KEZA-172250 format. One record per residue (C-alpha): x negated, z negated, y negated. Coordinates in steps of 0.5 Angstrom, whole numbers, always signed. Example, Ala and Ser with C-alpha at 12.3 -4.5 7.8 and 13.67 -1.06 7.14 Angstrom:
<rs>
x=-25, z=-16, y=+9
x=-27, z=-14, y=+2
</rs>
This chain:
<rs>
x=+0, z=+0, y=+0
x=-5, z=-2, y=-5
x=-9, z=+4, y=-4
x=-3, z=+9, y=-5
x=-2, z=+5, y=-11
x=-9, z=+6, y=-14
x=-9, z=+13, y=-12
x=-3, z=+15, y=-15
x=-4, z=+11, y=-21
x=-10, z=+15, y=-22
x=-7, z=+22, y=-21
x=-2, z=+20, y=-26
x=-7, z=+19, y=-31
x=-11, z=+26, y=-29
x=-4, z=+29, y=-30
x=-4, z=+26, y=-37
x=+2, z=+21, y=-36
x=+2, z=+16, y=-41
x=-1, z=+9, y=-38
x=+4, z=+5, y=-38
x=+9, z=+10, y=-34
x=+3, z=+11, y=-29
x=+2, z=+4, y=-28
x=+10, z=+3, y=-27
x=+10, z=+9, y=-22
x=+4, z=+7, y=-18
x=+8, z=+0, y=-17
x=+14, z=+3, y=-15
x=+11, z=+8, y=-10
x=+8, z=+2, y=-7
x=+14, z=-2, y=-6
x=+18, z=+4, y=-4
x=+12, z=+5, y=+2
x=+12, z=-3, y=+3
x=+18, z=-3, y=+7
x=+18, z=-11, y=+6
x=+20, z=-12, y=-1
x=+27, z=-10, y=-5
x=+27, z=-7, y=-12
x=+29, z=-14, y=-15
x=+21, z=-15, y=-15
x=+21, z=-10, y=-21
x=+26, z=-14, y=-25
x=+23, z=-21, y=-23
x=+16, z=-19, y=-25
x=+17, z=-15, y=-31
x=+21, z=-22, y=-34
x=+15, z=-26, y=-31
x=+10, z=-22, y=-35
x=+14, z=-22, y=-41
x=+16, z=-29, y=-41
x=+10, z=-32, y=-44
x=+10, z=-36, y=-50
x=+3, z=-33, y=-53
x=+6, z=-26, y=-53
x=+10, z=-28, y=-59
x=+4, z=-28, y=-63
x=+3, z=-20, y=-61
x=+9, z=-17, y=-66
x=+8, z=-22, y=-71
x=+0, z=-20, y=-72
x=+2, z=-13, y=-72
x=+7, z=-14, y=-77
x=+2, z=-18, y=-81
x=-3, z=-13, y=-81
x=+2, z=-7, y=-83
x=+5, z=-12, y=-89
x=-2, z=-13, y=-91
x=-3, z=-5, y=-92
x=+4, z=-4, y=-95
x=+4, z=-10, y=-100
x=-3, z=-9, y=-103
x=-7, z=-14, y=-100
x=-12, z=-10, y=-96
x=-13, z=-6, y=-103
x=-15, z=-13, y=-106
x=-20, z=-15, y=-100
x=-23, z=-8, y=-101
x=-25, z=-9, y=-109
x=-27, z=-16, y=-107
x=-32, z=-14, y=-101
x=-35, z=-8, y=-106
x=-36, z=-14, y=-111
x=-41, z=-17, y=-106
x=-44, z=-11, y=-102
x=-43, z=-5, y=-106
x=-48, z=-6, y=-112
x=-54, z=-2, y=-108
x=-55, z=+5, y=-105
x=-51, z=+5, y=-98
x=-46, z=-1, y=-101
x=-40, z=+3, y=-101
x=-41, z=+4, y=-93
x=-43, z=-4, y=-92
x=-36, z=-5, y=-96
x=-32, z=-1, y=-91
x=-35, z=-6, y=-85
x=-34, z=-12, y=-89
x=-27, z=-11, y=-91
x=-26, z=-9, y=-84
x=-29, z=-16, y=-82
x=-24, z=-20, y=-87
x=-18, z=-16, y=-85
x=-19, z=-17, y=-78
x=-19, z=-25, y=-79
x=-11, z=-24, y=-80
x=-9, z=-17, y=-77
x=-11, z=-18, y=-70
x=-11, z=-10, y=-69
x=-16, z=-5, y=-70
x=-11, z=+1, y=-71
x=-8, z=-3, y=-76
x=-15, z=-4, y=-79
x=-17, z=+3, y=-79
x=-10, z=+5, y=-83
x=-10, z=+0, y=-88
x=-18, z=+0, y=-90
x=-19, z=+7, y=-88
x=-14, z=+10, y=-93
x=-17, z=+7, y=-99
x=-25, z=+7, y=-97
x=-25, z=+14, y=-93
x=-23, z=+18, y=-99
x=-28, z=+13, y=-103
x=-34, z=+15, y=-99
x=-33, z=+22, y=-99
x=-32, z=+22, y=-107
x=-39, z=+18, y=-107
x=-42, z=+24, y=-103
x=-42, z=+21, y=-96
x=-40, z=+26, y=-91
x=-33, z=+26, y=-89
x=-34, z=+26, y=-81
x=-39, z=+20, y=-82
x=-34, z=+16, y=-86
x=-29, z=+17, y=-81
x=-33, z=+15, y=-76
x=-36, z=+9, y=-79
x=-29, z=+7, y=-81
x=-27, z=+8, y=-73
x=-33, z=+4, y=-71
x=-32, z=-2, y=-76
x=-25, z=-3, y=-75
x=-27, z=-5, y=-68
x=-28, z=-12, y=-71
x=-20, z=-12, y=-71
x=-20, z=-14, y=-64
x=-27, z=-18, y=-64
x=-26, z=-23, y=-70
x=-20, z=-28, y=-69
x=-14, z=-27, y=-69
x=-14, z=-22, y=-64
x=-9, z=-19, y=-60
x=-13, z=-17, y=-54
x=-16, z=-24, y=-53
x=-8, z=-26, y=-53
x=-7, z=-22, y=-47
x=-13, z=-24, y=-44
x=-11, z=-31, y=-45
x=-4, z=-30, y=-42
x=-7, z=-26, y=-36
x=-12, z=-31, y=-34
x=-9, z=-38, y=-36
x=-15, z=-39, y=-41
x=-14, z=-42, y=-48
x=-13, z=-38, y=-53
x=-16, z=-42, y=-58
x=-23, z=-42, y=-54
x=-23, z=-35, y=-54
x=-21, z=-34, y=-61
x=-27, z=-39, y=-64
x=-32, z=-35, y=-59
x=-30, z=-29, y=-62
x=-33, z=-31, y=-69
x=-41, z=-30, y=-67
x=-40, z=-24, y=-64
x=-36, z=-21, y=-69
x=-41, z=-23, y=-75
x=-47, z=-20, y=-70
x=-43, z=-13, y=-70
x=-42, z=-13, y=-77
x=-49, z=-15, y=-79
x=-52, z=-10, y=-74
x=-47, z=-4, y=-77
x=-48, z=-6, y=-84
x=-56, z=-6, y=-83
x=-55, z=+1, y=-80
x=-51, z=+4, y=-85
x=-56, z=+2, y=-90
x=-62, z=+5, y=-87
x=-58, z=+11, y=-86
x=-56, z=+12, y=-93
x=-63, z=+11, y=-96
x=-66, z=+16, y=-91
x=-61, z=+21, y=-92
x=-60, z=+20, y=-100
x=-53, z=+18, y=-100
x=-49, z=+13, y=-104
x=-54, z=+13, y=-110
x=-48, z=+12, y=-114
x=-44, z=+7, y=-110
x=-44, z=+1, y=-115
x=-40, z=+6, y=-120
x=-33, z=+2, y=-122
x=-35, z=-4, y=-118
x=-32, z=-10, y=-121
x=-36, z=-17, y=-122
x=-36, z=-22, y=-117
x=-31, z=-27, y=-121
x=-26, z=-21, y=-124
x=-26, z=-19, y=-117
x=-25, z=-26, y=-114
x=-19, z=-27, y=-119
x=-16, z=-21, y=-117
x=-16, z=-22, y=-109
x=-16, z=-30, y=-109
x=-9, z=-30, y=-106
x=-11, z=-24, y=-101
x=-17, z=-28, y=-99
x=-13, z=-34, y=-98
x=-10, z=-31, y=-92
x=-15, z=-31, y=-87
x=-17, z=-38, y=-89
x=-10, z=-41, y=-88
x=-9, z=-38, y=-81
x=-16, z=-40, y=-79
x=-16, z=-46, y=-82
x=-9, z=-48, y=-80
x=-11, z=-46, y=-72
x=-17, z=-50, y=-72
x=-15, z=-56, y=-76
x=-9, z=-57, y=-71
x=-4, z=-55, y=-76
x=-1, z=-50, y=-72
x=-2, z=-46, y=-66
x=-5, z=-39, y=-66
x=+2, z=-37, y=-64
x=+5, z=-40, y=-70
x=+0, z=-38, y=-74
x=+2, z=-31, y=-73
x=+9, z=-32, y=-76
x=+5, z=-36, y=-82
x=+1, z=-30, y=-83
x=+8, z=-25, y=-84
x=+11, z=-30, y=-88
x=+5, z=-31, y=-93
x=+4, z=-23, y=-93
x=+12, z=-22, y=-95
x=+11, z=-27, y=-100
x=+5, z=-24, y=-103
x=+7, z=-17, y=-102
x=+14, z=-18, y=-105
x=+14, z=-23, y=-111
x=+6, z=-23, y=-113
x=+4, z=-16, y=-112
x=+11, z=-13, y=-112
x=+8, z=-7, y=-108
x=+13, z=-9, y=-102
x=+20, z=-5, y=-104
x=+26, z=-4, y=-99
x=+24, z=+3, y=-97
x=+17, z=+1, y=-95
x=+19, z=-5, y=-92
x=+23, z=-1, y=-87
x=+18, z=+4, y=-86
x=+13, z=-2, y=-84
x=+18, z=-6, y=-80
x=+19, z=+1, y=-76
x=+12, z=+2, y=-75
x=+11, z=-5, y=-72
x=+17, z=-5, y=-67
x=+14, z=+2, y=-64
x=+7, z=-1, y=-64
x=+10, z=-8, y=-61
x=+14, z=-4, y=-56
x=+8, z=+0, y=-53
x=+4, z=-6, y=-52
x=+10, z=-10, y=-49
x=+11, z=-4, y=-44
x=+4, z=-4, y=-42
x=+4, z=-11, y=-40
x=+11, z=-11, y=-36
x=+9, z=-5, y=-32
x=+2, z=-8, y=-31
x=+5, z=-15, y=-29
x=+9, z=-11, y=-23
x=+2, z=-8, y=-21
x=-2, z=-14, y=-21
x=+3, z=-18, y=-17
x=+3, z=-13, y=-12
x=-5, z=-13, y=-12
x=-5, z=-20, y=-11
x=+0, z=-20, y=-5
x=-4, z=-15, y=-2
x=-10, z=-20, y=-3
x=-14, z=-15, y=-7
x=-17, z=-20, y=-12
x=-20, z=-24, y=-6
x=-23, z=-18, y=-3
x=-26, z=-15, y=-9
x=-29, z=-22, y=-10
x=-32, z=-22, y=-4
x=-35, z=-15, y=-4
x=-38, z=-16, y=-11
x=-41, z=-23, y=-9
x=-44, z=-18, y=-3
x=-47, z=-13, y=-8
x=-49, z=-17, y=-14
x=-54, z=-23, y=-12
x=-54, z=-26, y=-19
x=-50, z=-26, y=-25
x=-54, z=-22, y=-29
x=-54, z=-16, y=-25
x=-46, z=-18, y=-24
x=-45, z=-17, y=-31
x=-49, z=-11, y=-32
x=-45, z=-8, y=-27
x=-38, z=-10, y=-30
x=-41, z=-8, y=-37
x=-42, z=-1, y=-34
x=-35, z=+0, y=-30
x=-32, z=-3, y=-36
x=-35, z=+2, y=-41
x=-33, z=+8, y=-37
x=-26, z=+5, y=-36
x=-25, z=+4, y=-43
x=-26, z=+11, y=-44
x=-20, z=+13, y=-40
x=-15, z=+7, y=-40
x=-12, z=+3, y=-46
x=-15, z=-3, y=-48
x=-9, z=-8, y=-47
x=-7, z=-5, y=-40
x=-15, z=-5, y=-38
x=-15, z=-13, y=-40
x=-8, z=-15, y=-36
x=-10, z=-11, y=-30
x=-17, z=-13, y=-29
x=-18, z=-19, y=-32
x=-15, z=-23, y=-27
x=-19, z=-19, y=-22
x=-26, z=-20, y=-25
x=-25, z=-27, y=-28
x=-25, z=-31, y=-21
x=-32, z=-27, y=-19
x=-35, z=-29, y=-26
x=-34, z=-36, y=-25
x=-36, z=-36, y=-18
x=-43, z=-33, y=-22
x=-43, z=-39, y=-27
x=-40, z=-35, y=-33
x=-36, z=-39, y=-38
x=-29, z=-36, y=-38
x=-29, z=-35, y=-46
x=-36, z=-32, y=-45
x=-33, z=-27, y=-40
x=-27, z=-26, y=-44
x=-31, z=-24, y=-50
x=-35, z=-19, y=-46
x=-29, z=-16, y=-44
x=-26, z=-15, y=-50
x=-32, z=-13, y=-54
x=-33, z=-8, y=-48
x=-26, z=-5, y=-48
x=-26, z=-5, y=-55
x=-31, z=+1, y=-55
x=-26, z=+5, y=-51
x=-22, z=+5, y=-58
x=-28, z=+9, y=-61
x=-30, z=+13, y=-55
x=-27, z=+20, y=-53
x=-22, z=+22, y=-50
x=-17, z=+17, y=-52
x=-20, z=+13, y=-57
x=-14, z=+10, y=-61
x=-19, z=+9, y=-67
x=-21, z=+16, y=-67
x=-15, z=+19, y=-68
x=-13, z=+14, y=-73
x=-19, z=+15, y=-77
x=-18, z=+23, y=-76
x=-11, z=+22, y=-79
x=-13, z=+19, y=-85
x=-19, z=+23, y=-86
x=-15, z=+30, y=-84
x=-21, z=+32, y=-79
x=-21, z=+34, y=-72
x=-23, z=+29, y=-67
x=-29, z=+34, y=-65
x=-32, z=+33, y=-72
x=-33, z=+26, y=-71
x=-37, z=+26, y=-64
x=-44, z=+27, y=-66
x=-44, z=+22, y=-72
x=-40, z=+17, y=-68
x=-46, z=+16, y=-63
x=-51, z=+12, y=-67
x=-45, z=+7, y=-68
x=-43, z=+7, y=-61
x=-51, z=+5, y=-59
x=-51, z=+0, y=-65
x=-45, z=-4, y=-61
x=-47, z=-3, y=-54
x=-54, z=-6, y=-56
x=-50, z=-12, y=-59
x=-46, z=-12, y=-53
x=-52, z=-13, y=-49
x=-54, z=-19, y=-53
x=-47, z=-22, y=-53
x=-47, z=-21, y=-45
x=-54, z=-24, y=-44
x=-55, z=-29, y=-50
x=-48, z=-33, y=-48
x=-50, z=-38, y=-54
x=-47, z=-32, y=-59
x=-40, z=-33, y=-56
x=-41, z=-41, y=-54
x=-44, z=-44, y=-60
x=-38, z=-44, y=-65
x=-33, z=-46, y=-58
x=-38, z=-52, y=-56
x=-38, z=-54, y=-64
x=-30, z=-54, y=-64
x=-28, z=-56, y=-57
x=-35, z=-60, y=-55
</rs>
């Protein structure tokens, strides 16, 4: 049964059937040929997959990110970031990375980060002389921070799938997020200096204090969300609702950018994005239940234990496999299906669950910026009005930078665990 499920799912992928539908059809074929289960299992497992409190945060964080874009919050974040790092050659490209870093501390979604920040900074970089493919590639890569820096929707999905603490995963993402941000900024600074781009990046830049006065309410948002979570005021799930309320109040009553018309469009986009993720989770829940029933996790753990002699080779093999999987399978589906299978093996080798969760999230997030199905690439192409093939060549150095950071994150666990141990002991 399990072989039929996996083979049929992969066949549907090859035939370009949507990921969630492929997983669901594979599960249905498994049930049909099992002969010992009723179709009620599908309904039961779909309900069980979605009946988890942390998943409430997913639609709220998606909505918060879209409200920030429509309400002018992201625009003010860009202004402030430019006041910090936009005054030197290559500063505008660094502003893109820093803004994504700040935006990620609220939105939890890389696609939302791509649209919200890219709509402002891709045209600005092109206007300052940067090649349009480079600007779009940078935006797609920097937006990956949206799922690494907390709060993060993929981290919530990993926590739900493996019964890991959401708070521990969130705090473990801070160090890797800072590392990747610094590495990307260093690369774009060197690139700009080498190629002579961005010599006028400081034009139109506000001073730090005027920019802060414009943006302080926008910058207060990440502080409220993360401070509230780690100060024990509210849970990560409750924080998502707080983010929505704050974005609504600021967008409607302070910045006055949210009208009925664009609020309606924002709600529609958020509902569609949420439905896609929930549909993946529901189908992956049925698929995972059938694999567990067939004893696949135990067999996989035993097989991996025989192949890999220690955690270092195991982590290298897992990273290689996840990198390939992430190129073809959507991040949410990969986490929900693979995390329950791989985490027990990782723990057998002595890998901390939060550390392994960060490795999975960072690695699979690369799939968002790698062809052929990188959602960030398609979003950046839509903003930059470019065909995706124009982004492949300038994208490769960014992927290389993130892969190098991934190796450091994998083999230096303190990068992930330092803040976690500081907060949770």
